[in-house]
C-alpha positions as CSV (number, residue, x, y, z in Angstrom):
1,M,23.3,81.7,96.4
2,L,23.3,78.1,95.2
3,E,25.3,79.1,92.1
4,L,28.0,80.7,94.2
5,S,28.2,77.6,96.4
6,F,28.5,75.3,93.3
7,M,31.2,77.6,91.8
8,D,33.1,77.6,95.2
9,Q,33.0,73.8,95.1
10,K,34.5,73.8,91.6
11,I,37.2,76.1,92.7
12,Q,38.0,73.9,95.7
13,Y,38.1,70.9,93.5
14,L,40.3,72.7,91.0
15,N,42.8,73.6,93.7
16,Q,42.9,70.0,94.9
17,M,43.5,68.8,91.4
18,I,46.4,71.3,91.0
19,E,48.0,70.1,94.2
20,I,47.7,66.5,93.1
21,I,49.1,67.2,89.6
22,D,52.0,69.2,91.1
23,S,53.1,66.4,93.4
24,K,52.6,63.7,90.8
25,V,54.4,65.6,88.0
26,T,57.3,66.4,90.4
27,I,57.7,62.7,91.2
28,F,57.3,61.7,87.6
29,K,60.0,64.1,86.3
30,K,62.4,63.1,89.1
31,N,62.0,59.4,88.3
32,K,61.3,59.2,84.6
33,S,64.8,58.1,83.7
34,K,64.6,55.2,86.3
35,I,61.3,53.7,85.4
36,P,60.7,51.0,82.7
37,Q,59.4,52.3,79.3
38,A,55.9,50.7,79.7
39,A,55.5,52.3,83.2
40,Y,56.7,55.6,81.8
41,V,54.2,55.6,79.0
42,A,51.3,54.6,81.2
43,E,52.2,57.2,83.9
44,K,52.5,59.9,81.3
45,Q,49.2,59.0,79.8
46,V,47.5,59.1,83.2
47,L,49.1,62.5,84.0
48,T,48.1,63.9,80.6
49,R,44.5,62.8,81.0
50,T,44.3,64.2,84.5
51,I,45.7,67.5,83.4
52,Q,43.2,67.6,80.4
53,D,40.3,66.9,82.8
54,T,41.6,69.7,85.1
55,I,41.7,72.1,82.1
56,K,38.1,71.3,81.3
57,L,37.1,72.0,84.9
58,A,39.1,75.3,84.9
59,E,37.2,76.3,81.7
60,E,33.9,76.0,83.7
61,I,35.0,78.5,86.3
62,K,34.1,82.2,85.9
63,P,36.2,84.2,85.3
64,V,38.1,81.7,83.3
65,P,41.7,81.3,84.7
66,F,43.4,81.5,81.3
67,S,46.9,81.7,82.8
68,L,46.3,78.5,84.8
69,I,45.0,76.8,81.7
70,N,48.0,77.9,79.6
71,D,50.3,76.7,82.4
72,L,48.6,73.3,82.4
73,K,48.9,73.0,78.6
74,S,52.6,73.8,78.8
75,L,53.0,71.2,81.5
76,I,51.6,68.5,79.2
77,K,54.2,69.5,76.6
78,Q,57.0,69.1,79.3
79,L,56.0,65.6,80.2
């Protein structure tokens, strides 16, 4: 029972991270031509690290959500 609860918490956290990434990436893509180069590089780096951390979390979930992981990896390439 404890394992199920722990996995449920990971899934909840993963869902929250996906929501955050979705909103941040949308704003980033919309404004990337307007922000200074240094800010662009810094924001891209933060987003990339956040997505990578989310991929690591997704890999801990059983069954592993491979399509989500692939989508997140593609998202990094689109930044």
